VOGU-3710 file (C-alpha; in Angstrom, 3 decimals, decimal comma):
1> lsdgiadaae> 10,037/-0,458/5,567  6,380/0,074/4,688  5,773/-3,685/4,769  7,012/-3,852/8,356  4,865/-0,879/9,346  1,855/-2,503/7,683  2,406/-5,811/9,507  2,821/-4,065/12,848  -0,289/-1,948/12,230  -2,304/-5,042/11,333
11> srcalhlvtn> -1,270/-6,814/14,533  -1,927/-3,753/16,672  -5,362/-3,068/15,203  -6,351/-6,719/15,451  -5,376/-6,675/19,133  -7,533/-3,598/19,765  -10,439/-5,103/17,844  -10,257/-8,374/19,793  -10,232/-6,468/23,086  -13,354/-4,581/21,861
21> dpnlarlsac> -11,711/-1,162/21,750  -12,637/0,292/18,334  -11,472/3,817/19,171  -7,909/2,647/19,840  -8,024/0,506/16,693  -9,059/3,536/14,617  -6,415/5,709/16,281  -3,766/3,050/15,670  -4,769/2,884/11,997  -4,467/6,665/11,607
31> kshfigffss> -1,088/6,705/13,347  0,129/3,888/11,131  -0,865/5,825/8,027  0,957/8,876/9,348  4,139/6,924/10,128  3,970/5,049/6,827  3,488/8,206/4,796  6,456/10,008/6,311  8,708/6,937/6,198  7,931/6,525/2,491
41> lfmtsimfmv> 8,719/10,211/1,928  12,016/9,710/3,772  12,935/6,641/1,701  11,949/8,419/-1,511  14,111/11,414/-0,643  17,077/9,083/-0,048  16,424/7,516/-3,460  16,422/10,984/-5,049  19,685/11,905/-3,318  21,585/8,805/-4,458
51> gmeltkaltp> 19,779/8,484/-7,800  22,656/9,125/-10,162  25,061/6,919/-8,219  22,427/4,188/-8,130  22,027/4,206/-11,899  25,809/4,102/-12,364  25,986/1,081/-10,088  23,262/-0,707/-12,059  24,505/-0,116/-15,600  27,432/1,555/-17,389
61> dptlqrlmve> 25,250/2,464/-20,403  24,496/6,237/-20,401  21,228/5,764/-22,317  19,855/3,369/-19,721  21,094/5,650/-16,951  19,203/8,574/-18,473  16,019/6,492/-18,825  16,250/5,413/-15,180  16,827/8,951/-13,936  13,804/10,140/-15,938
71> tfpligmgnv> 11,570/7,586/-14,184  12,743/8,405/-10,643  9,957/10,955/-9,982  7,377/8,365/-11,010  9,032/5,698/-8,873  9,080/8,096/-5,926  5,387/8,857/-6,347  4,700/5,139/-6,651  6,584/4,455/-3,438  4,424/6,887/-1,468
81> vqssglisas> 1,185/5,600/-3,020  2,199/1,962/-2,592  3,053/2,494/1,051  -0,360/3,970/1,803  -2,127/1,232/-0,143  -0,158/-1,529/1,558  -0,910/-0,203/5,031  -4,592/0,218/4,171  -4,778/-3,315/2,771  -3,178/-4,741/5,913
91> llgaqgksgl> -5,563/-2,830/8,146  -8,521/-4,055/6,114  -7,157/-7,558/6,635  -7,113/-6,921/10,378  -10,833/-6,166/10,103  -11,472/-9,400/8,231  -11,946/-7,690/4,856  -8,918/-9,103/3,077  -11,068/-10,445/0,228  -12,310/-6,957/-0,584
101> stllqflgnw> -8,767/-5,593/-0,440  -7,564/-8,360/-2,744  -10,343/-7,547/-5,216  -9,283/-3,896/-5,308  -5,660/-4,908/-5,833  -6,723/-7,211/-8,660  -8,729/-4,436/-10,328  -5,864/-1,981/-9,938  -3,311/-4,378/-11,402  -5,217/-6,078/-14,188
111> cvtitlaamf> -7,763/-3,495/-15,244  -5,664/-0,344/-14,883  -1,957/-1,229/-14,861  -1,941/-3,847/-17,618  -4,383/-1,907/-19,811  -2,514/1,383/-19,508  0,882/-0,287/-19,925  -0,252/-1,892/-23,169  -1,800/1,366/-24,386  1,278/3,442/-23,509
121> tyglhinlqg> 3,701/0,926/-25,011  1,948/-0,235/-28,175  -0,517/2,561/-28,872  1,378/5,698/-27,885  4,950/4,335/-28,141  5,988/5,762/-24,771  9,094/4,152/-23,293  9,907/3,290/-19,695  8,083/6,364/-18,375  4,813/5,001/-19,766
131> lasavvmgla> 5,278/1,694/-17,995  6,229/3,359/-14,722  3,260/5,721/-14,884  0,905/2,802/-15,602  2,185/1,004/-12,505  1,796/4,151/-10,394  -1,768/4,684/-11,646  -2,716/1,092/-10,834  -1,180/1,371/-7,374  -2,946/4,688/-6,838
141> lsgvgnayll> -6,338/3,226/-7,734  -6,018/0,246/-5,415  -4,402/2,337/-2,667  -7,076/5,014/-2,714  -9,791/2,361/-2,829  -8,321/0,543/0,170  -7,883/3,801/2,084  -11,477/4,808/1,328  -12,825/1,469/2,546  -10,646/1,664/5,630
151> mrsewevaaa> -11,744/5,165/6,591  -15,406/4,289/5,987  -15,166/1,108/8,061  -17,461/0,563/10,993  -14,857/-0,120/13,633  -17,453/-0,760/16,333  -19,060/-3,585/14,339  -15,683/-5,165/13,598  -14,634/-4,906/17,262  -17,867/-6,477/18,483
161> mfskeflrys> -17,557/-9,323/15,982  -13,902/-10,075/16,778  -14,284/-9,839/20,535  -17,290/-12,203/20,396  -15,294/-14,706/18,314  -12,333/-14,402/20,672  -14,503/-15,108/23,703  -16,101/-18,095/21,968  -12,728/-19,698/21,257  -11,089/-18,746/24,542
171> epkq> -13,721/-20,359/26,780  -12,485/-23,578/28,360  -13,921/-26,788/26,919  -15,725/-29,035/29,369
//
């Protein structure tokens, strides 16, 4: 669901930037974050409601079921953080800053997630909860970084650049 919202937000913001309307692009980005946040809360609440039945459908082993149920709060938090980060990354891509967003995702995954997962697993001997929390922390770092860059973006500069490029390519060739 959040992927579809992110794709729609990217298209909508790119349209507003090409038509040189940075205020509507900024407003569309804020609305997309709002919709994405509440849709991820809705999906997470559904996951919490059907959690026990979901674990029973995945495995008959009670030990694995207990481990999965213990990680549900972390997975729910990760869903909300991942949704915000995904929407922010898509909106940065609409501004032409996808390289910067990719760098933040790389740092979040390799520098935070992998490092913490190894430390929690081999150093502290924490089970599945350690791995899930490492993933959530990596997603949180990249998501907050993308959201910070998005909110600090100069929408007017991006709109002027995109509208100029659009006019250059849309002029008829003679």
